[in-house]
mmCIF file of the C-alpha atoms, coordinates in Angstrom:
data_MODEL
# 
_entry.id   MODEL 
# 
loop_
_atom_site.group_PDB 
_atom_site.id 
_atom_site.type_symbol 
_atom_site.label_atom_id 
_atom_site.label_alt_id 
_atom_site.label_comp_id 
_atom_site.label_asym_id 
_atom_site.label_entity_id 
_atom_site.label_seq_id 
_atom_site.pdbx_PDB_ins_code 
_atom_site.Cartn_x 
_atom_site.Cartn_y 
_atom_site.Cartn_z 
_atom_site.occupancy 
_atom_site.B_iso_or_equiv 
_atom_site.pdbx_formal_charge 
_atom_site.auth_seq_id 
_atom_site.auth_comp_id 
_atom_site.auth_asym_id 
_atom_site.auth_atom_id 
_atom_site.pdbx_PDB_model_num 
ATOM 1   C CA . CYS A 1 1   ? 3.437   -9.735  -4.549  1.00 0.00 ? 1   CYS A CA 1 
ATOM 2   C CA . PRO A 1 2   ? 4.649   -7.276  -1.895  1.00 0.00 ? 2   PRO A CA 1 
ATOM 3   C CA . VAL A 1 3   ? 8.393   -7.913  -2.452  1.00 0.00 ? 3   VAL A CA 1 
ATOM 4   C CA . GLN A 1 4   ? 10.757  -6.720  -5.194  1.00 0.00 ? 4   GLN A CA 1 
ATOM 5   C CA . VAL A 1 5   ? 13.407  -9.346  -4.394  1.00 0.00 ? 5   VAL A CA 1 
ATOM 6   C CA . ALA A 1 6   ? 12.448  -12.973 -3.799  1.00 0.00 ? 6   ALA A CA 1 
ATOM 7   C CA . GLU A 1 7   ? 12.669  -14.224 -0.237  1.00 0.00 ? 7   GLU A CA 1 
ATOM 8   C CA . ILE A 1 8   ? 13.250  -17.745 0.998   1.00 0.00 ? 8   ILE A CA 1 
ATOM 9   C CA . PRO A 1 9   ? 10.266  -18.806 3.112   1.00 0.00 ? 9   PRO A CA 1 
ATOM 10  C CA . PRO A 1 10  ? 11.274  -19.095 6.774   1.00 0.00 ? 10  PRO A CA 1 
ATOM 11  C CA . LEU A 1 11  ? 12.185  -22.489 8.169   1.00 0.00 ? 11  LEU A CA 1 
ATOM 12  C CA . LYS A 1 12  ? 9.728   -23.543 10.867  1.00 0.00 ? 12  LYS A CA 1 
ATOM 13  C CA . GLU A 1 13  ? 8.689   -26.853 12.315  1.00 0.00 ? 13  GLU A CA 1 
ATOM 14  C CA . PRO A 1 14  ? 6.638   -28.269 10.853  1.00 0.00 ? 14  PRO A CA 1 
ATOM 15  C CA . LYS A 1 15  ? 7.706   -26.850 7.490   1.00 0.00 ? 15  LYS A CA 1 
ATOM 16  C CA . SER A 1 16  ? 5.225   -24.567 5.826   1.00 0.00 ? 16  SER A CA 1 
ATOM 17  C CA . THR A 1 17  ? 3.897   -25.547 2.416   1.00 0.00 ? 17  THR A CA 1 
ATOM 18  C CA . ALA A 1 18  ? 5.779   -22.600 0.920   1.00 0.00 ? 18  ALA A CA 1 
ATOM 19  C CA . ARG A 1 19  ? 9.091   -23.715 2.432   1.00 0.00 ? 19  ARG A CA 1 
ATOM 20  C CA . ALA A 1 20  ? 8.606   -27.363 1.453   1.00 0.00 ? 20  ALA A CA 1 
ATOM 21  C CA . LEU A 1 21  ? 7.749   -26.412 -2.147  1.00 0.00 ? 21  LEU A CA 1 
ATOM 22  C CA . TYR A 1 22  ? 10.671  -23.959 -2.269  1.00 0.00 ? 22  TYR A CA 1 
ATOM 23  C CA . GLU A 1 23  ? 13.077  -26.728 -1.265  1.00 0.00 ? 23  GLU A CA 1 
ATOM 24  C CA . MET A 1 24  ? 11.493  -29.215 -3.649  1.00 0.00 ? 24  MET A CA 1 
ATOM 25  C CA . PHE A 1 25  ? 11.636  -26.916 -6.683  1.00 0.00 ? 25  PHE A CA 1 
ATOM 26  C CA . THR A 1 26  ? 15.091  -25.443 -6.027  1.00 0.00 ? 26  THR A CA 1 
ATOM 27  C CA . ASN A 1 27  ? 16.650  -28.852 -5.365  1.00 0.00 ? 27  ASN A CA 1 
ATOM 28  C CA . ASN A 1 28  ? 14.851  -30.548 -8.274  1.00 0.00 ? 28  ASN A CA 1 
ATOM 29  C CA . PRO A 1 29  ? 13.814  -28.053 -10.983 1.00 0.00 ? 29  PRO A CA 1 
ATOM 30  C CA . TYR A 1 30  ? 11.507  -29.542 -13.616 1.00 0.00 ? 30  TYR A CA 1 
ATOM 31  C CA . ALA A 1 31  ? 11.296  -32.862 -11.764 1.00 0.00 ? 31  ALA A CA 1 
ATOM 32  C CA . TYR A 1 32  ? 7.686   -32.607 -10.517 1.00 0.00 ? 32  TYR A CA 1 
ATOM 33  C CA . THR A 1 33  ? 4.334   -31.571 -11.954 1.00 0.00 ? 33  THR A CA 1 
ATOM 34  C CA . SER A 1 34  ? 2.263   -29.236 -9.804  1.00 0.00 ? 34  SER A CA 1 
ATOM 35  C CA . ASP A 1 35  ? -0.025  -32.105 -8.745  1.00 0.00 ? 35  ASP A CA 1 
ATOM 36  C CA . GLU A 1 36  ? 2.944   -34.310 -7.820  1.00 0.00 ? 36  GLU A CA 1 
ATOM 37  C CA . ALA A 1 37  ? 4.506   -31.511 -5.787  1.00 0.00 ? 37  ALA A CA 1 
ATOM 38  C CA . LEU A 1 38  ? 1.295   -30.561 -3.986  1.00 0.00 ? 38  LEU A CA 1 
ATOM 39  C CA . TYR A 1 39  ? 0.610   -34.201 -3.143  1.00 0.00 ? 39  TYR A CA 1 
ATOM 40  C CA . GLU A 1 40  ? 4.175   -34.788 -1.956  1.00 0.00 ? 40  GLU A CA 1 
ATOM 41  C CA . VAL A 1 41  ? 4.039   -31.736 0.316   1.00 0.00 ? 41  VAL A CA 1 
ATOM 42  C CA . ASN A 1 42  ? 0.454   -31.870 1.577   1.00 0.00 ? 42  ASN A CA 1 
ATOM 43  C CA . GLY A 1 43  ? -0.981  -35.318 0.894   1.00 0.00 ? 43  GLY A CA 1 
ATOM 44  C CA . THR A 1 44  ? 1.852   -37.327 2.374   1.00 0.00 ? 44  THR A CA 1 
ATOM 45  C CA . ARG A 1 45  ? 2.054   -35.014 5.385   1.00 0.00 ? 45  ARG A CA 1 
ATOM 46  C CA . ARG A 1 46  ? -1.596  -35.753 6.104   1.00 0.00 ? 46  ARG A CA 1 
ATOM 47  C CA . GLU A 1 47  ? -1.071  -39.450 5.340   1.00 0.00 ? 47  GLU A CA 1 
ATOM 48  C CA . LEU A 1 48  ? -3.619  -39.421 2.515   1.00 0.00 ? 48  LEU A CA 1 
ATOM 49  C CA . GLY A 1 49  ? -3.563  -41.625 -0.546  1.00 0.00 ? 49  GLY A CA 1 
ATOM 50  C CA . LYS A 1 50  ? -3.519  -39.838 -3.906  1.00 0.00 ? 50  LYS A CA 1 
ATOM 51  C CA . LYS A 1 51  ? -7.121  -40.757 -4.669  1.00 0.00 ? 51  LYS A CA 1 
ATOM 52  C CA . GLU A 1 52  ? -8.301  -39.404 -1.320  1.00 0.00 ? 52  GLU A CA 1 
ATOM 53  C CA . PHE A 1 53  ? -6.115  -36.278 -1.591  1.00 0.00 ? 53  PHE A CA 1 
ATOM 54  C CA . PHE A 1 54  ? -7.367  -35.393 -5.069  1.00 0.00 ? 54  PHE A CA 1 
ATOM 55  C CA . SER A 1 55  ? -11.006 -36.279 -4.313  1.00 0.00 ? 55  SER A CA 1 
ATOM 56  C CA . LYS A 1 56  ? -11.286 -32.764 -2.888  1.00 0.00 ? 56  LYS A CA 1 
ATOM 57  C CA . GLY A 1 57  ? -10.321 -29.783 -5.001  1.00 0.00 ? 57  GLY A CA 1 
ATOM 58  C CA . GLN A 1 58  ? -6.695  -28.756 -4.531  1.00 0.00 ? 58  GLN A CA 1 
ATOM 59  C CA . PRO A 1 59  ? -5.427  -25.243 -5.180  1.00 0.00 ? 59  PRO A CA 1 
ATOM 60  C CA . SER A 1 60  ? -3.145  -24.631 -8.122  1.00 0.00 ? 60  SER A CA 1 
ATOM 61  C CA . LEU A 1 61  ? 0.335   -23.213 -7.683  1.00 0.00 ? 61  LEU A CA 1 
ATOM 62  C CA . ARG A 1 62  ? -1.155  -19.771 -8.449  1.00 0.00 ? 62  ARG A CA 1 
ATOM 63  C CA . PHE A 1 63  ? -2.502  -19.811 -4.885  1.00 0.00 ? 63  PHE A CA 1 
ATOM 64  C CA . ILE A 1 64  ? 0.716   -20.650 -3.054  1.00 0.00 ? 64  ILE A CA 1 
ATOM 65  C CA . ALA A 1 65  ? 2.623   -18.199 -0.889  1.00 0.00 ? 65  ALA A CA 1 
ATOM 66  C CA . LEU A 1 66  ? 5.808   -18.682 -2.943  1.00 0.00 ? 66  LEU A CA 1 
ATOM 67  C CA . SER A 1 67  ? 4.219   -16.551 -5.647  1.00 0.00 ? 67  SER A CA 1 
ATOM 68  C CA . LYS A 1 68  ? 1.822   -14.420 -3.623  1.00 0.00 ? 68  LYS A CA 1 
ATOM 69  C CA . ARG A 1 69  ? 4.111   -13.485 -0.744  1.00 0.00 ? 69  ARG A CA 1 
ATOM 70  C CA . TYR A 1 70  ? 7.730   -14.459 -1.352  1.00 0.00 ? 70  TYR A CA 1 
ATOM 71  C CA . GLY A 1 71  ? 8.412   -13.323 -4.949  1.00 0.00 ? 71  GLY A CA 1 
ATOM 72  C CA . TRP A 1 72  ? 8.936   -16.577 -6.835  1.00 0.00 ? 72  TRP A CA 1 
ATOM 73  C CA . GLY A 1 73  ? 7.624   -17.092 -10.354 1.00 0.00 ? 73  GLY A CA 1 
ATOM 74  C CA . VAL A 1 74  ? 6.463   -20.555 -11.328 1.00 0.00 ? 74  VAL A CA 1 
ATOM 75  C CA . HIS A 1 75  ? 7.305   -21.939 -14.775 1.00 0.00 ? 75  HIS A CA 1 
ATOM 76  C CA . CYS A 1 76  ? 5.920   -25.168 -16.239 1.00 0.00 ? 76  CYS A CA 1 
ATOM 77  C CA . ASN A 1 77  ? 7.750   -26.730 -19.164 1.00 0.00 ? 77  ASN A CA 1 
ATOM 78  C CA . ALA A 1 78  ? 6.076   -28.530 -22.097 1.00 0.00 ? 78  ALA A CA 1 
ATOM 79  C CA . GLU A 1 79  ? 5.805   -31.706 -19.985 1.00 0.00 ? 79  GLU A CA 1 
ATOM 80  C CA . GLY A 1 80  ? 4.077   -29.845 -17.138 1.00 0.00 ? 80  GLY A CA 1 
ATOM 81  C CA . LYS A 1 81  ? 7.119   -30.047 -14.859 1.00 0.00 ? 81  LYS A CA 1 
ATOM 82  C CA . VAL A 1 82  ? 7.720   -27.064 -12.562 1.00 0.00 ? 82  VAL A CA 1 
ATOM 83  C CA . ALA A 1 83  ? 10.661  -24.821 -11.685 1.00 0.00 ? 83  ALA A CA 1 
ATOM 84  C CA . ILE A 1 84  ? 10.674  -21.543 -9.761  1.00 0.00 ? 84  ILE A CA 1 
ATOM 85  C CA . TYR A 1 85  ? 12.569  -18.342 -10.483 1.00 0.00 ? 85  TYR A CA 1 
ATOM 86  C CA . ALA A 1 86  ? 13.270  -15.350 -8.268  1.00 0.00 ? 86  ALA A CA 1 
ATOM 87  C CA . VAL A 1 87  ? 11.398  -12.270 -9.461  1.00 0.00 ? 87  VAL A CA 1 
ATOM 88  C CA . GLN A 1 88  ? 14.662  -10.317 -9.841  1.00 0.00 ? 88  GLN A CA 1 
ATOM 89  C CA . SER A 1 89  ? 16.475  -13.040 -11.832 1.00 0.00 ? 89  SER A CA 1 
ATOM 90  C CA . PRO A 1 90  ? 17.337  -12.806 -15.532 1.00 0.00 ? 90  PRO A CA 1 
ATOM 91  C CA . GLU A 1 91  ? 15.490  -16.102 -16.119 1.00 0.00 ? 91  GLU A CA 1 
ATOM 92  C CA . TYR A 1 92  ? 12.308  -14.665 -14.610 1.00 0.00 ? 92  TYR A CA 1 
ATOM 93  C CA . LYS A 1 93  ? 12.603  -11.537 -16.738 1.00 0.00 ? 93  LYS A CA 1 
ATOM 94  C CA . ASN A 1 94  ? 13.119  -13.610 -19.905 1.00 0.00 ? 94  ASN A CA 1 
ATOM 95  C CA . LEU A 1 95  ? 10.196  -15.919 -19.159 1.00 0.00 ? 95  LEU A CA 1 
ATOM 96  C CA . SER A 1 96  ? 7.844   -13.130 -18.100 1.00 0.00 ? 96  SER A CA 1 
ATOM 97  C CA . SER A 1 97  ? 8.518   -11.156 -21.295 1.00 0.00 ? 97  SER A CA 1 
ATOM 98  C CA . ASP A 1 98  ? 8.135   -14.166 -23.620 1.00 0.00 ? 98  ASP A CA 1 
ATOM 99  C CA . LYS A 1 99  ? 4.912   -13.510 -25.570 1.00 0.00 ? 99  LYS A CA 1 
ATOM 100 C CA . ALA A 1 100 ? 4.774   -17.161 -26.671 1.00 0.00 ? 100 ALA A CA 1 
ATOM 101 C CA . LEU A 1 101 ? 4.226   -18.281 -23.058 1.00 0.00 ? 101 LEU A CA 1 
ATOM 102 C CA . ARG A 1 102 ? 0.867   -18.112 -21.343 1.00 0.00 ? 102 ARG A CA 1 
ATOM 103 C CA . GLN A 1 103 ? 1.266   -15.701 -18.423 1.00 0.00 ? 103 GLN A CA 1 
ATOM 104 C CA . LEU A 1 104 ? -0.888  -16.099 -15.304 1.00 0.00 ? 104 LEU A CA 1 
ATOM 105 C CA . LYS A 1 105 ? -0.673  -13.948 -12.208 1.00 0.00 ? 105 LYS A CA 1 
ATOM 106 C CA . ALA A 1 106 ? -0.699  -15.327 -8.694  1.00 0.00 ? 106 ALA A CA 1 
ATOM 107 C CA . VAL A 1 107 ? -4.084  -15.023 -7.020  1.00 0.00 ? 107 VAL A CA 1 
ATOM 108 C CA . ARG A 1 108 ? -4.360  -12.471 -4.225  1.00 0.00 ? 108 ARG A CA 1 
ATOM 109 C CA . SER A 1 109 ? -5.467  -13.637 -0.811  1.00 0.00 ? 109 SER A CA 1 
ATOM 110 C CA . HIS A 1 110 ? -7.825  -10.726 -0.343  1.00 0.00 ? 110 HIS A CA 1 
ATOM 111 C CA . LYS A 1 111 ? -9.146  -7.740  -2.211  1.00 0.00 ? 111 LYS A CA 1 
ATOM 112 C CA . LYS A 1 112 ? -7.244  -4.504  -2.017  1.00 0.00 ? 112 LYS A CA 1 
ATOM 113 C CA . GLN A 1 113 ? -8.943  -2.159  0.356   1.00 0.00 ? 113 GLN A CA 1 
ATOM 114 C CA . GLU A 1 114 ? -9.890  1.176   -1.094  1.00 0.00 ? 114 GLU A CA 1 
ATOM 115 C CA . HIS A 1 115 ? -8.818  4.193   0.876   1.00 0.00 ? 115 HIS A CA 1 
ATOM 116 C CA . SER A 1 116 ? -11.264 6.995   1.365   1.00 0.00 ? 116 SER A CA 1 
ATOM 117 C CA . GLU A 1 117 ? -10.146 10.422  2.332   1.00 0.00 ? 117 GLU A CA 1 
# 
């Protein structure tokens, strides 16, 4: 992620997926699974039923801009419910240093370009 301090995704119309998920997870931590959240944000916007929405592969939260661009860590509890934490927060630091938790990095959008001199 290019930021050291988490940023709130900008508010645009229509809302970006990152902004909609940010609002969902900050207003309702541990209320939604990743599938529920992705469907709520993307499936309903496109007026798709759940079966139709999930008939095509959907990206995991590791691919969302909240993690890749804006500096938010995603945590899933034992029930698979999601909350987000700012990269600079004490909660993020505690969770990211917990060896008992499975740690996954966000997926980059593109490969780093090598510089030649």
